[in-house]
All heavy atoms as TSV, in Angstrom:
chain	resi	resn	atom	element	x	y	z
A	1	MET	N	N	109.188	158.852	103.084
A	1	MET	CA	C	109.325	158.347	101.768
A	1	MET	C	C	108.519	156.993	101.823
A	1	MET	O	O	108.652	156.227	102.701
A	1	MET	CB	C	110.742	158.056	101.442
A	1	MET	CG	C	111.092	157.851	100.025
A	1	MET	SD	S	110.877	156.153	99.434
A	1	MET	CE	C	112.236	155.305	100.002
A	2	ILE	N	N	107.714	156.882	100.768
A	2	ILE	CA	C	106.906	155.700	100.606
A	2	ILE	C	C	107.224	155.123	99.167
A	2	ILE	O	O	107.174	156.016	98.223
A	2	ILE	CB	C	105.412	155.833	100.745
A	2	ILE	CG1	C	105.145	156.336	102.139
A	2	ILE	CG2	C	104.655	154.655	100.417
A	2	ILE	CD1	C	103.661	156.724	102.281
A	3	GLY	N	N	107.579	153.868	98.967
A	3	GLY	CA	C	107.919	153.373	97.707
A	3	GLY	C	C	107.434	152.025	97.526
A	3	GLY	O	O	107.271	151.213	98.444
A	4	GLU	N	N	107.224	151.726	96.193
A	4	GLU	CA	C	106.723	150.297	95.895
A	4	GLU	C	C	107.269	150.017	94.480
A	4	GLU	O	O	107.359	150.902	93.674
A	4	GLU	CB	C	105.244	150.168	96.053
A	4	GLU	CG	C	104.438	150.986	95.027
A	4	GLU	CD	C	102.900	150.861	95.306
A	4	GLU	OE1	O	102.463	151.016	96.359
A	4	GLU	OE2	O	102.293	150.481	94.279
A	5	ALA	N	N	107.482	148.742	94.212
A	5	ALA	CA	C	107.962	148.203	92.942
A	5	ALA	C	C	107.820	146.713	92.897
A	5	ALA	O	O	107.584	146.023	94.008
A	5	ALA	CB	C	109.401	148.622	92.694
A	6	SER	N	N	107.970	146.178	91.732
A	6	SER	CA	C	107.986	144.734	91.624
A	6	SER	C	C	109.226	144.122	92.138
A	6	SER	O	O	109.157	142.994	92.731
A	6	SER	CB	C	107.755	144.302	90.144
A	6	SER	OG	O	106.604	144.787	89.585
A	7	ILE	N	N	110.391	144.803	91.966
A	7	ILE	CA	C	111.673	144.355	92.572
A	7	ILE	C	C	112.256	145.452	93.318
A	7	ILE	O	O	112.373	146.628	92.836
A	7	ILE	CB	C	112.514	144.002	91.364
A	7	ILE	CG1	C	111.924	142.824	90.480
A	7	ILE	CG2	C	113.909	143.514	91.801
A	7	ILE	CD1	C	112.659	142.562	89.165
A	8	GLY	N	N	112.782	145.162	94.504
A	8	GLY	CA	C	113.458	146.073	95.325
A	8	GLY	C	C	114.867	145.506	95.709
A	8	GLY	O	O	114.959	144.326	96.053
A	9	GLU	N	N	115.891	146.320	95.515
A	9	GLU	CA	C	117.298	145.862	95.879
A	9	GLU	C	C	117.811	146.908	96.800
A	9	GLU	O	O	117.720	148.121	96.556
A	9	GLU	CB	C	118.190	145.777	94.628
A	9	GLU	CG	C	117.664	144.771	93.652
A	9	GLU	CD	C	118.481	144.725	92.331
A	9	GLU	OE1	O	119.233	145.667	92.160
A	9	GLU	OE2	O	118.204	143.928	91.476
A	10	TYR	N	N	118.394	146.387	97.963
A	10	TYR	CA	C	119.041	147.298	98.977
A	10	TYR	C	C	120.490	147.028	98.980
A	10	TYR	O	O	120.931	145.873	99.115
A	10	TYR	CB	C	118.292	147.146	100.343
A	10	TYR	CG	C	119.055	147.892	101.385
A	10	TYR	CD1	C	119.019	149.344	101.256
A	10	TYR	CD2	C	119.451	147.336	102.519
A	10	TYR	CE1	C	119.521	150.076	102.324
A	10	TYR	CE2	C	119.981	148.001	103.568
A	10	TYR	CZ	C	120.040	149.434	103.477
A	10	TYR	OH	O	120.637	150.149	104.395
A	11	TYR	N	N	121.208	148.150	99.011
A	11	TYR	CA	C	122.788	148.047	98.997
A	11	TYR	C	C	123.194	148.827	100.245
A	11	TYR	O	O	123.363	149.968	100.191
A	11	TYR	CB	C	123.319	148.600	97.771
A	11	TYR	CG	C	122.915	147.908	96.480
A	11	TYR	CD1	C	121.892	148.376	95.666
A	11	TYR	CD2	C	123.586	146.701	96.102
A	11	TYR	CE1	C	121.522	147.638	94.636
A	11	TYR	CE2	C	123.145	145.967	94.968
A	11	TYR	CZ	C	122.129	146.449	94.211
A	11	TYR	OH	O	121.682	145.790	93.068
A	12	PRO	N	N	123.276	148.138	101.408
A	12	PRO	CA	C	123.678	148.867	102.637
A	12	PRO	C	C	124.951	149.569	102.645
A	12	PRO	O	O	125.003	150.598	103.312
A	12	PRO	CB	C	123.638	147.696	103.717
A	12	PRO	CG	C	123.645	146.473	102.941
A	12	PRO	CD	C	123.183	146.722	101.612
A	13	LYS	N	N	125.917	149.091	101.988
A	13	LYS	CA	C	127.284	149.747	102.019
A	13	LYS	C	C	127.162	151.018	101.245
A	13	LYS	O	O	127.958	152.013	101.537
A	13	LYS	CB	C	128.388	148.814	101.322
A	13	LYS	CG	C	128.681	147.632	102.228
A	13	LYS	CD	C	129.782	146.863	101.660
A	13	LYS	CE	C	130.109	145.678	102.556
A	13	LYS	NZ	N	131.196	144.830	102.028
A	14	LYS	N	N	126.332	151.202	100.267
A	14	LYS	CA	C	126.098	152.396	99.458
A	14	LYS	C	C	124.937	153.206	99.999
A	14	LYS	O	O	124.683	154.331	99.455
A	14	LYS	CB	C	125.872	152.027	98.040
A	14	LYS	CG	C	127.105	151.359	97.388
A	14	LYS	CD	C	126.651	151.101	95.848
A	14	LYS	CE	C	127.834	150.558	95.181
A	14	LYS	NZ	N	127.467	150.222	93.770
A	15	ASN	N	N	124.212	152.723	100.953
A	15	ASN	CA	C	123.025	153.424	101.408
A	15	ASN	C	C	122.029	153.734	100.328
A	15	ASN	O	O	121.547	154.722	100.133
A	15	ASN	CB	C	123.367	154.745	102.227
A	15	ASN	CG	C	123.961	154.496	103.533
A	15	ASN	OD1	O	123.548	153.661	104.276
A	15	ASN	ND2	N	125.077	155.203	103.779
A	16	LEU	N	N	121.928	152.694	99.432
A	16	LEU	CA	C	121.099	152.839	98.195
A	16	LEU	C	C	120.045	151.829	98.097
A	16	LEU	O	O	120.253	150.647	98.311
A	16	LEU	CB	C	122.056	152.755	96.998
A	16	LEU	CG	C	121.443	152.972	95.619
A	16	LEU	CD1	C	121.054	154.396	95.483
A	16	LEU	CD2	C	122.516	152.507	94.613
A	17	LEU	N	N	118.841	152.269	97.814
A	17	LEU	CA	C	117.706	151.480	97.552
A	17	LEU	C	C	117.337	151.564	96.057
A	17	LEU	O	O	117.096	152.750	95.517
A	17	LEU	CB	C	116.413	151.856	98.379
A	17	LEU	CG	C	115.222	151.079	98.161
A	17	LEU	CD1	C	115.333	149.656	98.441
A	17	LEU	CD2	C	114.096	151.689	98.938
A	18	VAL	N	N	117.269	150.484	95.310
A	18	VAL	CA	C	116.974	150.515	93.891
A	18	VAL	C	C	115.612	149.777	93.680
A	18	VAL	O	O	115.405	148.709	94.124
A	18	VAL	CB	C	118.017	149.791	92.991
A	18	VAL	CG1	C	117.569	149.718	91.569
A	18	VAL	CG2	C	119.389	150.437	93.268
A	19	LEU	N	N	114.627	150.520	93.127
A	19	LEU	CA	C	113.300	149.950	92.807
A	19	LEU	C	C	113.162	149.791	91.224
A	19	LEU	O	O	113.569	150.644	90.504
A	19	LEU	CB	C	112.260	150.872	93.284
A	19	LEU	CG	C	112.259	151.178	94.764
A	19	LEU	CD1	C	111.293	152.285	95.113
A	19	LEU	CD2	C	112.022	149.971	95.581
A	20	LYS	N	N	112.748	148.515	90.854
A	20	LYS	CA	C	112.673	148.214	89.409
A	20	LYS	C	C	111.229	147.729	89.097
A	20	LYS	O	O	110.630	147.161	89.913
A	20	LYS	CB	C	113.750	147.171	89.066
A	20	LYS	CG	C	115.178	147.605	89.256
A	20	LYS	CD	C	116.060	146.393	88.928
A	20	LYS	CE	C	117.508	146.800	89.178
A	20	LYS	NZ	N	118.419	145.664	88.882
A	21	GLU	N	N	110.868	148.006	87.858
A	21	GLU	CA	C	109.631	147.543	87.310
A	21	GLU	C	C	108.401	148.106	87.997
A	21	GLU	O	O	108.176	147.717	89.224
A	21	GLU	CB	C	109.612	145.953	87.273
A	21	GLU	CG	C	110.518	145.369	86.367
A	21	GLU	CD	C	110.429	143.777	86.381
A	21	GLU	OE1	O	109.421	143.248	86.690
A	21	GLU	OE2	O	111.454	143.195	85.976
A	22	ASN	N	N	107.651	149.047	87.360
A	22	ASN	CA	C	106.531	149.580	87.959
A	22	ASN	C	C	106.837	150.330	89.272
A	22	ASN	O	O	106.068	150.210	90.249
A	22	ASN	CB	C	105.354	148.643	88.106
A	22	ASN	CG	C	105.055	148.119	86.759
A	22	ASN	OD1	O	104.884	148.834	85.717
A	22	ASN	ND2	N	104.747	146.839	86.703
A	23	ALA	N	N	107.915	151.030	89.413
A	23	ALA	CA	C	108.340	151.629	90.610
A	23	ALA	C	C	107.665	152.995	90.867
A	23	ALA	O	O	107.494	153.757	89.886
A	23	ALA	CB	C	109.793	151.859	90.604
A	24	THR	N	N	107.225	153.174	92.117
A	24	THR	CA	C	106.698	154.490	92.468
A	24	THR	C	C	107.273	154.940	93.831
A	24	THR	O	O	107.317	154.105	94.721
A	24	THR	CB	C	105.187	154.424	92.621
A	24	THR	OG1	O	104.590	153.892	91.418
A	24	THR	CG2	C	104.439	155.744	92.963
A	25	VAL	N	N	107.584	156.120	93.906
A	25	VAL	CA	C	108.167	156.731	95.163
A	25	VAL	C	C	107.315	158.054	95.456
A	25	VAL	O	O	107.271	158.881	94.609
A	25	VAL	CB	C	109.649	157.074	95.094
A	25	VAL	CG1	C	110.108	157.858	96.250
A	25	VAL	CG2	C	110.424	155.738	94.956
A	26	THR	N	N	106.882	158.141	96.676
A	26	THR	CA	C	106.215	159.452	97.121
A	26	THR	C	C	107.103	159.954	98.268
A	26	THR	O	O	107.419	159.286	99.208
A	26	THR	CB	C	104.772	159.148	97.600
A	26	THR	OG1	O	104.087	158.559	96.590
A	26	THR	CG2	C	104.138	160.439	98.021
A	27	GLN	N	N	107.512	161.230	98.028
A	27	GLN	CA	C	108.349	161.812	98.990
A	27	GLN	C	C	107.870	163.282	99.144
A	27	GLN	O	O	107.838	164.041	98.185
A	27	GLN	CB	C	109.801	161.877	98.559
A	27	GLN	CG	C	110.791	162.452	99.481
A	27	GLN	CD	C	112.238	162.412	98.879
A	27	GLN	OE1	O	112.413	162.486	97.741
A	27	GLN	NE2	N	113.183	162.356	99.828
A	28	ASP	N	N	107.574	163.672	100.373
A	28	ASP	CA	C	106.996	165.013	100.709
A	28	ASP	C	C	105.729	165.249	99.784
A	28	ASP	O	O	104.794	164.545	99.910
A	28	ASP	CB	C	108.032	166.119	100.508
A	28	ASP	CG	C	109.221	165.993	101.340
A	28	ASP	OD1	O	108.992	165.536	102.585
A	28	ASP	OD2	O	110.288	166.312	101.018
A	29	ASN	N	N	105.706	166.228	98.894
A	29	ASN	CA	C	104.581	166.582	98.111
A	29	ASN	C	C	104.783	166.057	96.563
A	29	ASN	O	O	104.129	166.600	95.756
A	29	ASN	CB	C	104.239	167.972	98.062
A	29	ASN	CG	C	103.725	168.428	99.516
A	29	ASN	OD1	O	103.178	167.601	100.146
A	29	ASN	ND2	N	103.907	169.663	99.845
A	30	ALA	N	N	105.721	165.149	96.377
A	30	ALA	CA	C	106.005	164.721	94.982
A	30	ALA	C	C	105.895	163.247	94.889
A	30	ALA	O	O	106.278	162.509	95.783
A	30	ALA	CB	C	107.494	165.126	94.620
A	31	THR	N	N	105.416	162.735	93.661
A	31	THR	CA	C	105.313	161.363	93.487
A	31	THR	C	C	106.083	161.110	92.106
A	31	THR	O	O	105.907	161.770	91.130
A	31	THR	CB	C	103.859	160.898	93.199
A	31	THR	OG1	O	103.170	161.185	94.515
A	31	THR	CG2	C	103.800	159.400	92.933
A	32	TYR	N	N	106.953	160.119	92.152
A	32	TYR	CA	C	107.804	159.810	90.934
A	32	TYR	C	C	107.469	158.368	90.558
A	32	TYR	O	O	107.236	157.480	91.354
A	32	TYR	CB	C	109.264	159.750	91.283
A	32	TYR	CG	C	109.768	160.971	91.956
A	32	TYR	CD1	C	109.753	161.263	93.331
A	32	TYR	CD2	C	110.263	162.099	91.117
A	32	TYR	CE1	C	110.141	162.421	93.855
A	32	TYR	CE2	C	110.704	163.217	91.707
A	32	TYR	CZ	C	110.639	163.390	93.158
A	32	TYR	OH	O	111.077	164.543	93.669
A	33	ALA	N	N	107.311	158.219	89.211
A	33	ALA	CA	C	106.871	156.745	88.734
A	33	ALA	C	C	107.851	156.466	87.486
A	33	ALA	O	O	107.927	157.357	86.581
A	33	ALA	CB	C	105.442	156.753	88.259
A	34	SER	N	N	108.428	155.358	87.493
A	34	SER	CA	C	109.386	154.987	86.448
A	34	SER	C	C	109.608	153.447	86.551
A	34	SER	O	O	109.219	152.844	87.486
A	34	SER	CB	C	110.674	155.651	86.565
A	34	SER	OG	O	111.558	155.349	85.531
A	35	ASP	N	N	110.230	152.889	85.530
A	35	ASP	CA	C	110.634	151.527	85.617
A	35	ASP	C	C	111.899	151.266	86.425
A	35	ASP	O	O	112.250	150.222	86.807
A	35	ASP	CB	C	110.816	150.835	84.235
A	35	ASP	CG	C	109.520	150.497	83.640
A	35	ASP	OD1	O	108.564	150.225	84.430
A	35	ASP	OD2	O	109.432	150.432	82.457
A	36	TYR	N	N	112.631	152.377	86.745
A	36	TYR	CA	C	113.884	152.323	87.482
A	36	TYR	C	C	113.980	153.576	88.366
A	36	TYR	O	O	114.041	154.677	87.876
A	36	TYR	CB	C	114.995	152.209	86.561
A	36	TYR	CG	C	116.365	152.024	87.141
A	36	TYR	CD1	C	116.864	150.859	87.550
A	36	TYR	CD2	C	117.122	153.161	87.567
A	36	TYR	CE1	C	118.025	150.614	88.114
A	36	TYR	CE2	C	118.422	152.962	88.108
A	36	TYR	CZ	C	118.878	151.656	88.433
A	36	TYR	OH	O	120.115	151.492	89.028
A	37	ILE	N	N	114.093	153.465	89.686
A	37	ILE	CA	C	114.294	154.511	90.635
A	37	ILE	C	C	115.388	154.186	91.592
A	37	ILE	O	O	115.324	153.091	92.187
A	37	ILE	CB	C	112.985	154.859	91.365
A	37	ILE	CG1	C	111.809	155.214	90.398
A	37	ILE	CG2	C	113.195	155.947	92.396
A	37	ILE	CD1	C	110.502	155.499	91.055
A	38	GLU	N	N	116.329	155.109	91.803
A	38	GLU	CA	C	117.286	154.959	92.807
A	38	GLU	C	C	116.977	155.884	94.020
A	38	GLU	O	O	116.660	157.089	93.797
A	38	GLU	CB	C	118.709	155.261	92.293
A	38	GLU	CG	C	119.239	154.221	91.354
A	38	GLU	CD	C	120.687	154.566	90.919
A	38	GLU	OE1	O	121.224	155.576	91.284
A	38	GLU	OE2	O	121.232	153.774	90.174
A	39	TYR	N	N	117.090	155.437	95.187
A	39	TYR	CA	C	116.842	156.294	96.341
A	39	TYR	C	C	118.109	156.266	97.255
A	39	TYR	O	O	118.411	155.249	97.866
A	39	TYR	CB	C	115.580	155.920	97.171
A	39	TYR	CG	C	115.295	156.790	98.422
A	39	TYR	CD1	C	114.887	157.996	98.124
A	39	TYR	CD2	C	115.559	156.292	99.659
A	39	TYR	CE1	C	114.567	158.866	99.250
A	39	TYR	CE2	C	115.242	157.144	100.712
A	39	TYR	CZ	C	114.731	158.425	100.573
A	39	TYR	OH	O	114.541	159.230	101.632
A	40	ASP	N	N	118.792	157.438	97.427
A	40	ASP	CA	C	119.969	157.554	98.311
A	40	ASP	C	C	119.419	157.863	99.705
A	40	ASP	O	O	118.851	158.940	99.937
A	40	ASP	CB	C	120.794	158.674	97.787
A	40	ASP	CG	C	122.090	158.694	98.673
A	40	ASP	OD1	O	122.140	158.458	99.902
A	40	ASP	OD2	O	123.142	159.085	97.977
A	41	ILE	N	N	119.570	156.851	100.641
A	41	ILE	CA	C	118.994	157.027	101.954
A	41	ILE	C	C	119.670	158.043	102.744
A	41	ILE	O	O	119.069	158.843	103.511
A	41	ILE	CB	C	119.157	155.673	102.649
A	41	ILE	CG1	C	118.290	154.638	101.948
A	41	ILE	CG2	C	118.744	155.674	104.088
A	41	ILE	CD1	C	118.596	153.163	102.264
A	42	LYS	N	N	121.073	158.343	102.608
A	42	LYS	CA	C	121.743	159.333	103.348
A	42	LYS	C	C	121.278	160.784	102.956
A	42	LYS	O	O	120.929	161.570	103.928
A	42	LYS	CB	C	123.171	159.239	103.150
A	42	LYS	CG	C	123.950	158.576	104.271
A	42	LYS	CD	C	125.423	158.717	104.049
A	42	LYS	CE	C	126.147	158.146	105.244
A	42	LYS	NZ	N	127.650	158.221	105.076
A	43	SER	N	N	121.092	161.039	101.762
A	43	SER	CA	C	120.764	162.409	101.266
A	43	SER	C	C	119.330	162.586	101.016
A	43	SER	O	O	118.966	163.623	100.541
A	43	SER	CB	C	121.678	162.738	100.089
A	43	SER	OG	O	121.424	161.968	98.991
A	44	SER	N	N	118.570	161.477	100.981
A	44	SER	CA	C	117.117	161.488	100.640
A	44	SER	C	C	116.918	161.978	99.219
A	44	SER	O	O	115.994	162.614	98.810
A	44	SER	CB	C	116.354	162.384	101.521
A	44	SER	OG	O	116.405	161.893	102.831
A	45	LEU	N	N	117.785	161.607	98.276
A	45	LEU	CA	C	117.814	161.899	96.906
A	45	LEU	C	C	117.221	160.950	96.043
A	45	LEU	O	O	117.560	159.702	96.136
A	45	LEU	CB	C	119.236	162.340	96.338
A	45	LEU	CG	C	119.303	162.763	94.964
A	45	LEU	CD1	C	118.700	164.060	94.823
A	45	LEU	CD2	C	120.814	162.744	94.562
A	46	VAL	N	N	116.161	161.238	95.263
A	46	VAL	CA	C	115.553	160.391	94.302
A	46	VAL	C	C	116.064	160.513	92.905
A	46	VAL	O	O	116.083	161.683	92.361
A	46	VAL	CB	C	114.002	160.546	94.294
A	46	VAL	CG1	C	113.373	159.598	93.269
A	46	VAL	CG2	C	113.397	160.327	95.633
A	47	LYS	N	N	116.514	159.446	92.198
A	47	LYS	CA	C	116.957	159.530	90.760
A	47	LYS	C	C	115.995	158.545	90.093
A	47	LYS	O	O	116.001	157.332	90.414
A	47	LYS	CB	C	118.374	159.136	90.610
A	47	LYS	CG	C	119.364	160.066	91.262
A	47	LYS	CD	C	120.770	159.638	90.979
A	47	LYS	CE	C	121.817	160.523	91.673
A	47	LYS	NZ	N	123.113	160.001	91.445
A	48	ALA	N	N	115.300	159.078	89.142
A	48	ALA	CA	C	114.414	158.248	88.325
A	48	ALA	C	C	114.793	158.100	86.919
A	48	ALA	O	O	115.337	159.067	86.364
A	48	ALA	CB	C	113.029	158.708	88.449
A	49	GLY	N	N	114.487	156.938	86.282
A	49	GLY	CA	C	114.824	156.773	84.806
A	49	GLY	C	C	116.141	156.103	84.611
A	49	GLY	O	O	116.925	155.913	85.546
A	50	GLU	N	N	116.404	155.540	83.422
A	50	GLU	CA	C	117.629	154.897	83.124
A	50	GLU	C	C	118.555	155.807	82.298
A	50	GLU	O	O	118.041	156.333	81.250
A	50	GLU	CB	C	117.297	153.608	82.371
A	50	GLU	CG	C	116.536	152.615	83.178
A	50	GLU	CD	C	116.214	151.291	82.559
A	50	GLU	OE1	O	117.191	150.901	81.838
A	50	GLU	OE2	O	115.148	150.768	82.639
A	51	LYS	N	N	119.752	155.840	82.552
A	51	LYS	CA	C	120.756	156.610	81.742
A	51	LYS	C	C	120.920	156.067	80.419
A	51	LYS	O	O	121.136	156.867	79.467
A	51	LYS	CB	C	122.130	156.643	82.460
A	51	LYS	CG	C	122.106	157.337	83.807
A	51	LYS	CD	C	123.561	157.310	84.433
A	51	LYS	CE	C	123.508	157.916	85.764
A	51	LYS	NZ	N	124.868	157.749	86.391
A	52	SER	N	N	120.675	154.836	80.180
A	52	SER	CA	C	121.012	154.151	78.885
A	52	SER	C	C	119.795	154.349	77.887
A	52	SER	O	O	119.848	153.976	76.745
A	52	SER	CB	C	121.228	152.703	79.030
A	52	SER	OG	O	120.182	152.086	79.572
A	53	SER	N	N	118.758	154.981	78.378
A	53	SER	CA	C	117.508	155.030	77.498
A	53	SER	C	C	116.967	156.437	77.404
A	53	SER	O	O	116.746	157.067	78.472
A	53	SER	CB	C	116.390	154.158	78.050
A	53	SER	OG	O	115.233	154.291	77.267
A	54	ASP	N	N	116.719	156.963	76.270
A	54	ASP	CA	C	116.143	158.226	76.025
A	54	ASP	C	C	114.707	158.100	75.779
A	54	ASP	O	O	114.009	159.100	75.613
A	54	ASP	CB	C	116.832	158.951	74.872
A	54	ASP	CG	C	118.319	159.464	75.202
A	54	ASP	OD1	O	118.536	159.548	76.359
A	54	ASP	OD2	O	119.109	159.578	74.265
A	55	THR	N	N	114.221	156.893	75.485
A	55	THR	CA	C	112.831	156.815	75.080
A	55	THR	C	C	111.901	156.459	76.254
A	55	THR	O	O	110.642	156.620	76.138
A	55	THR	CB	C	112.673	155.523	74.067
A	55	THR	OG1	O	113.202	154.391	74.718
A	55	THR	CG2	C	113.530	155.864	72.810
A	56	LYS	N	N	112.426	156.025	77.495
A	56	LYS	CA	C	111.490	155.650	78.595
A	56	LYS	C	C	111.298	157.042	79.356
A	56	LYS	O	O	112.173	157.818	79.500
A	56	LYS	CB	C	112.230	154.655	79.455
A	56	LYS	CG	C	112.320	153.306	78.866
A	56	LYS	CD	C	112.841	152.229	79.751
A	56	LYS	CE	C	112.945	150.965	79.094
A	56	LYS	NZ	N	113.549	150.008	79.959
A	57	ARG	N	N	110.139	157.099	79.791
A	57	ARG	CA	C	109.728	158.340	80.486
A	57	ARG	C	C	109.563	158.203	81.993
A	57	ARG	O	O	109.407	157.176	82.448
A	57	ARG	CB	C	108.238	158.828	79.965
A	57	ARG	CG	C	108.340	159.185	78.523
A	57	ARG	CD	C	106.988	159.712	78.114
A	57	ARG	NE	N	107.036	160.132	76.780
A	57	ARG	CZ	C	106.837	161.393	76.340
A	57	ARG	NH1	N	106.668	162.263	77.194
A	57	ARG	NH2	N	106.990	161.559	75.004
A	58	VAL	N	N	109.829	159.336	82.675
A	58	VAL	CA	C	109.619	159.411	84.070
A	58	VAL	C	C	108.451	160.353	84.325
A	58	VAL	O	O	108.365	161.445	83.773
A	58	VAL	CB	C	110.902	160.004	84.850
A	58	VAL	CG1	C	110.680	160.178	86.187
A	58	VAL	CG2	C	112.071	159.071	84.497
A	59	HIS	N	N	107.510	159.906	85.109
A	59	HIS	CA	C	106.283	160.740	85.508
A	59	HIS	C	C	106.522	161.313	86.873
A	59	HIS	O	O	106.855	160.556	87.867
A	59	HIS	CB	C	105.041	159.869	85.473
A	59	HIS	CG	C	104.847	159.277	84.186
A	59	HIS	ND1	N	104.265	159.918	83.035
A	59	HIS	CD2	C	105.138	158.010	83.639
A	59	HIS	CE1	C	104.108	159.145	82.012
A	59	HIS	NE2	N	104.691	157.966	82.323
A	60	VAL	N	N	106.293	162.622	87.033
A	60	VAL	CA	C	106.486	163.213	88.313
A	60	VAL	C	C	105.204	164.105	88.557
A	60	VAL	O	O	104.782	164.861	87.706
A	60	VAL	CB	C	107.766	164.245	88.253
A	60	VAL	CG1	C	107.922	164.886	89.594
A	60	VAL	CG2	C	108.971	163.426	87.985
A	61	ILE	N	N	104.712	163.979	89.743
A	61	ILE	CA	C	103.573	164.785	90.159
A	61	ILE	C	C	103.978	165.633	91.360
A	61	ILE	O	O	104.374	165.042	92.412
A	61	ILE	CB	C	102.335	163.908	90.489
A	61	ILE	CG1	C	101.892	163.106	89.330
A	61	ILE	CG2	C	101.226	164.745	91.039
A	61	ILE	CD1	C	100.935	162.070	89.638
A	62	LEU	N	N	103.904	166.923	91.275
A	62	LEU	CA	C	104.247	167.782	92.319
A	62	LEU	C	C	102.969	168.516	92.866
A	62	LEU	O	O	102.241	169.098	92.140
A	62	LEU	CB	C	105.271	168.927	91.843
A	62	LEU	CG	C	106.542	168.380	91.270
A	62	LEU	CD1	C	107.331	169.527	90.642
A	62	LEU	CD2	C	107.444	167.672	92.273
A	63	LYS	N	N	102.702	168.312	94.110
A	63	LYS	CA	C	101.541	168.880	94.755
A	63	LYS	C	C	101.951	170.048	95.556
A	63	LYS	O	O	102.912	169.940	96.424
A	63	LYS	CB	C	100.865	167.756	95.543
A	63	LYS	CG	C	100.312	166.668	94.763
A	63	LYS	CD	C	99.788	165.559	95.692
A	63	LYS	CE	C	99.394	164.319	94.936
A	63	LYS	NZ	N	98.904	163.304	95.853
A	64	PRO	N	N	101.271	171.221	95.496
A	64	PRO	CA	C	101.634	172.262	96.275
A	64	PRO	C	C	101.276	172.009	97.772
A	64	PRO	O	O	100.327	171.328	98.036
A	64	PRO	CB	C	100.808	173.429	95.715
A	64	PRO	CG	C	99.677	172.835	94.972
A	64	PRO	CD	C	100.231	171.492	94.521
A	65	LYS	N	N	102.001	172.642	98.614
A	65	LYS	CA	C	101.708	172.448	100.009
A	65	LYS	C	C	100.483	173.333	100.364
A	65	LYS	O	O	100.233	174.334	99.758
A	65	LYS	CB	C	102.875	173.018	100.920
A	65	LYS	CG	C	104.070	172.149	100.856
A	65	LYS	CD	C	105.132	172.647	101.739
A	65	LYS	CE	C	106.365	171.806	101.681
A	65	LYS	NZ	N	107.469	172.165	102.602
A	66	ALA	N	N	99.726	172.851	101.318
A	66	ALA	CA	C	98.517	173.566	101.727
A	66	ALA	C	C	98.913	174.862	102.498
A	66	ALA	O	O	99.833	174.869	103.258
A	66	ALA	CB	C	97.647	172.686	102.617
A	67	SER	N	N	98.193	175.877	102.102
A	67	SER	CA	C	98.436	177.195	102.776
A	67	SER	C	C	97.881	177.201	104.199
A	67	SER	O	O	96.848	176.633	104.421
A	67	SER	CB	C	97.953	178.333	101.884
A	67	SER	OG	O	96.474	178.188	101.832
A	68	LYS	N	N	98.565	177.869	105.049
A	68	LYS	CA	C	98.101	177.883	106.444
A	68	LYS	C	C	97.300	179.043	106.741
A	68	LYS	O	O	97.319	180.067	106.206
A	68	LYS	CB	C	99.292	177.872	107.447
A	68	LYS	CG	C	100.081	176.575	107.327
A	68	LYS	CD	C	101.162	176.606	108.218
A	68	LYS	CE	C	101.932	175.308	108.186
A	68	LYS	NZ	N	103.058	175.196	109.106
């Protein structure tokens, strides 16, 4: 997992990384971009977007794996 944002907050007791403002996370073959992204370190789960807003968008790019 590779991530970047203007603001990063880490909550060790919750195993949670919160990225805010121009956040981008690349995990496996997917890239997520939003103003708010939560990353659960234990389960490797990415949650993007804010629950309180229906107008803000989350951009996701899924790249197919290369065939062998």
